[in-house]
N, CA, C and O atoms as a MOPAC input file, in Angstrom:
PM7 MOZYME 1SCF
protein

 N     27.57500 1   -14.05700 1    -0.99100 1
 C     26.44300 1   -13.48900 1    -1.67900 1
 C     26.93700 1   -12.62300 1    -2.82700 1
 O     28.00700 1   -12.02000 1    -2.76000 1
 N     26.16200 1   -12.57800 1    -3.84100 1
 C     26.51500 1   -11.75500 1    -4.98000 1
 C     26.02300 1   -10.33100 1    -4.76300 1
 O     24.95800 1   -10.10100 1    -4.19100 1
 N     26.80300 1    -9.40800 1    -5.22000 1
 C     26.38200 1    -8.00700 1    -5.19300 1
 C     25.72100 1    -7.68900 1    -6.51900 1
 O     26.39600 1    -7.49000 1    -7.52900 1
 N     24.41200 1    -7.64400 1    -6.51300 1
 C     23.68700 1    -7.32200 1    -7.73300 1
 C     22.89900 1    -6.05300 1    -7.50400 1
 O     22.32000 1    -5.84800 1    -6.43700 1
 N     22.88100 1    -5.21600 1    -8.50200 1
 C     22.12600 1    -3.98100 1    -8.39700 1
 C     20.66600 1    -4.24100 1    -8.70900 1
 O     20.34000 1    -5.05200 1    -9.57600 1
 N     19.81400 1    -3.56900 1    -8.01700 1
 C     18.38900 1    -3.70400 1    -8.25700 1
 C     18.00700 1    -2.96200 1    -9.52100 1
 O     18.37000 1    -1.79900 1    -9.69800 1
 N     17.28200 1    -3.62400 1   -10.39500 1
 C     16.84000 1    -2.97700 1   -11.62700 1
 C     15.48100 1    -2.31300 1   -11.45200 1
 O     14.95200 1    -1.71200 1   -12.38800 1
 N     14.92300 1    -2.42100 1   -10.26500 1
 C     13.59800 1    -1.86700 1   -10.01600 1
 C     13.73000 1    -0.40300 1    -9.62200 1
 O     14.03600 1    -0.08600 1    -8.47300 1
 N     13.50200 1     0.47400 1   -10.56800 1
 C     13.50300 1     1.90600 1   -10.28300 1
 C     12.27600 1     2.51500 1   -10.92900 1
 O     12.02300 1     2.32400 1   -12.11900 1
 N     11.52900 1     3.23900 1   -10.14300 1
 C     10.33700 1     3.90100 1   -10.65400 1
 C     10.40000 1     5.37800 1   -10.32000 1
 O     10.71100 1     5.76400 1    -9.19300 1
 N     10.10800 1     6.18000 1   -11.29500 1
 C     10.04300 1     7.61600 1   -11.09800 1
 C      8.57200 1     7.98600 1   -10.89700 1
 O      7.75200 1     7.71100 1   -11.77300 1
 N      8.22000 1     8.60100 1    -9.77200 1
 C      6.80700 1     8.92000 1    -9.53300 1
 C      6.22800 1     9.92000 1   -10.52600 1
 O      5.00900 1    10.05400 1   -10.62800 1
 N      7.08700 1    10.62000 1   -11.25700 1
 C      6.59700 1    11.59100 1   -12.23100 1
 C      6.29000 1    10.97000 1   -13.58500 1
 O      5.68100 1    11.61300 1   -14.44100 1
 N      6.70600 1     9.73200 1   -13.78300 1
 C      6.46900 1     9.04300 1   -15.04300 1
 C      5.21100 1     8.18500 1   -14.93800 1
 O      4.85800 1     7.76000 1   -13.83800 1
 N      4.52700 1     7.91800 1   -16.04300 1
 C      3.35800 1     7.03100 1   -15.98600 1
 C      3.79000 1     5.60100 1   -15.64600 1
 O      4.91000 1     5.19400 1   -15.95200 1
 N      2.89800 1     4.85400 1   -15.01700 1
 C      3.24400 1     3.49400 1   -14.61200 1
 C      3.34500 1     2.58300 1   -15.82700 1
 O      2.87300 1     2.91000 1   -16.91500 1
 N      3.97500 1     1.43100 1   -15.61100 1
 C      4.11800 1     0.46200 1   -16.69300 1
 C      2.75900 1    -0.14700 1   -17.00300 1
 O      1.92500 1    -0.27700 1   -16.10700 1
 N      2.52700 1    -0.51800 1   -18.23500 1
 C      1.24400 1    -1.13700 1   -18.57200 1
 C      1.12700 1    -2.52200 1   -17.93900 1
 O      2.12500 1    -3.13200 1   -17.55600 1
 N     -0.09800 1    -3.00000 1   -17.84000 1
 C     -0.35800 1    -4.31900 1   -17.26600 1
 C      0.30300 1    -5.37900 1   -18.14000 1
 O      0.23200 1    -5.32500 1   -19.36800 1
 N      0.94500 1    -6.34100 1   -17.48500 1
 C      1.66200 1    -7.39200 1   -18.19000 1
 C      0.70000 1    -8.44000 1   -18.72600 1
 O     -0.14100 1    -8.95300 1   -17.98800 1
 N      0.82300 1    -8.75900 1   -20.01700 1
 C     -0.01100 1    -9.80300 1   -20.62700 1
 C      0.82100 1   -10.95800 1   -21.16300 1
 O      0.31000 1   -12.07000 1   -21.29700 1
 N      2.09100 1   -10.72000 1   -21.47300 1
 C      2.96600 1   -11.76600 1   -21.98700 1
 C      4.24600 1   -11.73900 1   -21.16800 1
 O      5.19500 1   -11.03200 1   -21.50600 1
 N      4.26600 1   -12.51900 1   -20.08000 1
 C      5.38700 1   -12.46700 1   -19.14800 1
 C      6.68800 1   -12.94100 1   -19.79100 1
 O      7.74700 1   -12.37300 1   -19.52500 1
 N      6.62600 1   -13.96000 1   -20.62100 1
 C      7.84200 1   -14.50400 1   -21.22100 1
 C      8.55800 1   -13.46500 1   -22.08100 1
 O      9.78700 1   -13.46000 1   -22.15100 1
 N      7.81200 1   -12.60100 1   -22.72300 1
 C      8.42500 1   -11.58700 1   -23.58500 1
 C      9.13900 1   -10.51000 1   -22.77100 1
 O     10.17000 1    -9.99900 1   -23.20700 1
 N      8.61700 1   -10.15900 1   -21.60600 1
 C      9.17900 1    -9.08800 1   -20.78300 1
 C      9.69300 1    -9.62300 1   -19.44600 1
 O      9.55500 1    -8.95900 1   -18.41800 1
 N     10.27400 1   -10.79900 1   -19.45400 1
 C     10.67300 1   -11.44800 1   -18.20300 1
 C     11.70700 1   -10.63600 1   -17.42300 1
 O     11.68900 1   -10.65600 1   -16.19200 1
 N     12.59600 1    -9.93100 1   -18.09300 1
 C     13.62700 1    -9.15700 1   -17.39900 1
 C     13.07800 1    -7.88500 1   -16.76200 1
 O     13.62800 1    -7.41200 1   -15.76800 1
 N     12.01900 1    -7.32800 1   -17.30500 1
 C     11.45700 1    -6.08200 1   -16.78900 1
 C      9.93100 1    -6.12700 1   -16.89300 1
 O      9.34900 1    -5.40800 1   -17.70500 1
 N      9.27400 1    -6.96800 1   -16.07500 1
 C      7.82500 1    -7.13300 1   -16.21400 1
 C      7.04600 1    -5.99300 1   -15.57700 1
 O      7.52300 1    -5.33000 1   -14.65600 1
 N      5.85400 1    -5.78200 1   -16.07900 1
 C      4.91800 1    -4.84100 1   -15.46700 1
 C      4.05100 1    -5.59800 1   -14.46700 1
 O      4.26100 1    -6.79300 1   -14.26500 1
 N      3.08700 1    -4.93800 1   -13.84000 1
 C      2.22600 1    -5.62600 1   -12.87300 1
 C      1.28200 1    -6.60200 1   -13.57000 1
 O      0.89900 1    -6.40800 1   -14.72300 1
 N      0.92000 1    -7.64900 1   -12.84300 1
 C     -0.00800 1    -8.62700 1   -13.39900 1
 C     -1.41900 1    -8.05900 1   -13.38400 1
 O     -1.70700 1    -7.16600 1   -12.58800 1
 N     -2.31100 1    -8.55300 1   -14.24600 1
 C     -3.69500 1    -8.07800 1   -14.22300 1
 C     -4.36700 1    -8.32100 1   -12.87400 1
 O     -5.18600 1    -7.51100 1   -12.43800 1
 N     -4.03100 1    -9.42500 1   -12.20800 1
 C     -4.63400 1    -9.71200 1   -10.90800 1
 C     -4.23800 1    -8.66700 1    -9.86700 1
 O     -5.04800 1    -8.31100 1    -9.01100 1
 N     -3.01600 1    -8.17900 1    -9.93100 1
 C     -2.55800 1    -7.18400 1    -8.96300 1
 C     -3.24100 1    -5.84100 1    -9.17400 1
 O     -3.43800 1    -5.09400 1    -8.21600 1
 N     -3.60000 1    -5.52700 1   -10.39800 1
 C     -4.19600 1    -4.23400 1   -10.70100 1
 C     -5.70800 1    -4.24800 1   -10.51900 1
 O     -6.28500 1    -3.27700 1   -10.03000 1
 N     -6.34500 1    -5.33800 1   -10.90700 1
 C     -7.80900 1    -5.38100 1   -10.95600 1
 C     -8.45700 1    -6.04800 1    -9.74100 1
 O     -9.68300 1    -6.14700 1    -9.68500 1
 N     -7.67200 1    -6.50400 1    -8.77600 1
 C     -8.23000 1    -7.19800 1    -7.62300 1
 C     -9.01900 1    -6.23000 1    -6.74000 1
 O     -8.53500 1    -5.14900 1    -6.40400 1
 N    -10.22700 1    -6.62600 1    -6.37000 1
 C    -11.05100 1    -5.80900 1    -5.49300 1
 C    -10.68600 1    -6.11000 1    -4.04300 1
 O    -10.66700 1    -7.27200 1    -3.63800 1
 N    -10.40600 1    -5.10200 1    -3.28100 1
 C     -9.99700 1    -5.27400 1    -1.89500 1
 C    -11.13600 1    -4.84100 1    -0.98900 1
 O    -11.30300 1    -3.65400 1    -0.71200 1
 N    -11.91900 1    -5.80900 1    -0.52800 1
 C    -13.04000 1    -5.49000 1     0.34700 1
 C    -12.68800 1    -5.66300 1     1.81600 1
 O    -13.53100 1    -5.42000 1     2.68000 1
 N    -11.47900 1    -6.07000 1     2.11700 1
 C    -11.06500 1    -6.28800 1     3.50100 1
 C     -9.90300 1    -5.38400 1     3.87600 1
 O     -9.03600 1    -5.77800 1     4.65600 1
 N     -9.87900 1    -4.21300 1     3.34400 1
 C     -8.79100 1    -3.29000 1     3.63000 1
 C     -8.89100 1    -2.71400 1     5.03500 1
 O     -9.93700 1    -2.78600 1     5.68000 1
 N     -7.80000 1    -2.14800 1     5.48900 1
 C     -7.75600 1    -1.58400 1     6.83400 1
 C     -8.27900 1    -0.15400 1     6.87100 1
 O     -8.51400 1     0.37800 1     7.95600 1
 N     -8.46600 1     0.47800 1     5.72700 1
 C     -8.89500 1     1.86800 1     5.68600 1
 C    -10.19900 1     2.14600 1     6.40100 1
 O    -10.24100 1     3.04300 1     7.24200 1
 N    -11.27900 1     1.41000 1     6.10300 1
 C    -12.54400 1     1.67700 1     6.80100 1
 C    -12.45800 1     1.46400 1     8.30800 1
 O    -13.09100 1     2.19600 1     9.06900 1
 N    -11.69300 1     0.48300 1     8.74700 1
 C    -11.55000 1     0.23500 1    10.18400 1
 C    -10.78100 1     1.37300 1    10.83800 1
 O    -11.17100 1     1.86300 1    11.89700 1
 N     -9.69400 1     1.79000 1    10.21100 1
 C     -8.88100 1     2.85800 1    10.78600 1
 C     -9.62800 1     4.18800 1    10.79800 1
 O     -9.40300 1     5.02100 1    11.67600 1
 N    -10.51000 1     4.38600 1     9.83100 1
 C    -11.28200 1     5.62900 1     9.76200 1
 C    -12.16100 1     5.78300 1    11.00600 1
 O    -12.40200 1     6.90600 1    11.45100 1
 N    -12.63300 1     4.69200 1    11.56300 1
 C    -13.46500 1     4.75500 1    12.76100 1
 C    -12.67400 1     4.52000 1    14.03800 1
 O    -13.01000 1     5.08300 1    15.08000 1
 N    -11.64200 1     3.71000 1    13.97800 1
 C    -10.89800 1     3.36300 1    15.17800 1
 C    -10.06800 1     4.53300 1    15.71300 1
 O    -10.04500 1     4.76900 1    16.92100 1
 N     -9.40100 1     5.25300 1    14.84300 1
 C     -8.52900 1     6.34300 1    15.29700 1
 C     -9.31400 1     7.46500 1    15.98000 1
 O     -8.90900 1     7.88200 1    17.06600 1
 N    -10.41200 1     7.98100 1    15.41500 1
 C    -11.15100 1     9.02200 1    16.14200 1
 C    -11.72200 1     8.54400 1    17.48100 1
 O    -11.72800 1     9.30100 1    18.45200 1
 N    -12.19500 1     7.30900 1    17.54000 1
 C    -12.73100 1     6.78500 1    18.80200 1
 C    -11.62200 1     6.70500 1    19.84400 1
 O    -11.83500 1     7.06700 1    21.00100 1
 N    -10.44300 1     6.23500 1    19.44900 1
 C     -9.33700 1     6.16900 1    20.40500 1
 C     -8.88500 1     7.55800 1    20.84700 1
 O     -8.56100 1     7.75200 1    22.01800 1
 N     -8.85700 1     8.51600 1    19.94100 1
 C     -8.45900 1     9.87900 1    20.30500 1
 C     -9.45100 1    10.47400 1    21.29500 1
 O     -9.04500 1    11.08300 1    22.28500 1
 N    -10.72500 1    10.30700 1    21.04500 1
 C    -11.75100 1    10.83500 1    21.95300 1
 C    -11.66900 1    10.14000 1    23.30900 1
 O    -11.76100 1    10.79900 1    24.34500 1
 N    -11.49800 1     8.81600 1    23.31700 1
 C    -11.39600 1     8.08000 1    24.58400 1
 C    -10.16800 1     8.52500 1    25.36900 1
 O    -10.24600 1     8.70100 1    26.58500 1
 N     -9.04800 1     8.70700 1    24.70100 1
 C     -7.84600 1     9.15200 1    25.40300 1
 C     -7.97500 1    10.59300 1    25.89900 1
 O     -7.46300 1    10.92200 1    26.96900 1
 N     -8.65100 1    11.45400 1    25.13500 1
 C     -8.88500 1    12.81900 1    25.62500 1
 C     -9.78500 1    12.81900 1    26.85800 1
 O     -9.52600 1    13.56000 1    27.80700 1
 N    -10.82600 1    12.00800 1    26.86000 1
 C    -11.70300 1    11.91300 1    28.03700 1
 C    -10.91200 1    11.40300 1    29.22900 1
 O    -11.02200 1    11.94800 1    30.32700 1
 N    -10.11000 1    10.35400 1    29.02100 1
 C     -9.29100 1     9.81000 1    30.10100 1
 C     -8.33600 1    10.86300 1    30.64000 1
 O     -8.16500 1    10.98900 1    31.85300 1
 N     -7.70500 1    11.63000 1    29.73200 1
 C     -6.74100 1    12.63900 1    30.14100 1
 C     -7.40600 1    13.76700 1    30.92900 1
 O     -6.85100 1    14.22600 1    31.92700 1
 N     -8.58800 1    14.22100 1    30.49800 1
 C     -9.27400 1    15.30500 1    31.20400 1
 C     -9.85700 1    14.85100 1    32.53700 1
 O     -9.90600 1    15.63500 1    33.48400 1
 N    -10.29700 1    13.60200 1    32.62600 1
 C    -10.91900 1    13.12800 1    33.86500 1
 C     -9.88500 1    12.74600 1    34.91000 1
 O    -10.05800 1    13.06300 1    36.08700 1
 N     -8.81000 1    12.06800 1    34.50700 1
 C     -7.89600 1    11.50300 1    35.48200 1
 C     -6.58700 1    12.27200 1    35.64400 1
 O     -5.71000 1    11.81100 1    36.37500 1
 N     -6.42300 1    13.39500 1    35.00800 1
 C     -5.18100 1    14.15600 1    35.22400 1
 C     -5.24900 1    14.87100 1    36.57100 1
 O     -6.32700 1    15.18900 1    37.07600 1
 N     -4.10900 1    15.10600 1    37.11800 1
 C     -4.08500 1    15.71600 1    38.46000 1
 C     -3.94800 1    17.20100 1    38.39800 1
 O     -3.91200 1    17.86100 1    39.43600 1

């Protein structure tokens, strides 16, 4: 295997790269595609986790208080 260094380095304090419109011109260092930035995510795990975690915590607390010795 070849030892190649990763050229992907991002500093969180710097602004992100602009959306890529001409991939051939920036092939060595491309920015994100428009589809990756503008895609609507209606099936994310956030809404499910927002309800699932509190319900599980409450259920486990009830179980712990009722069945502990």
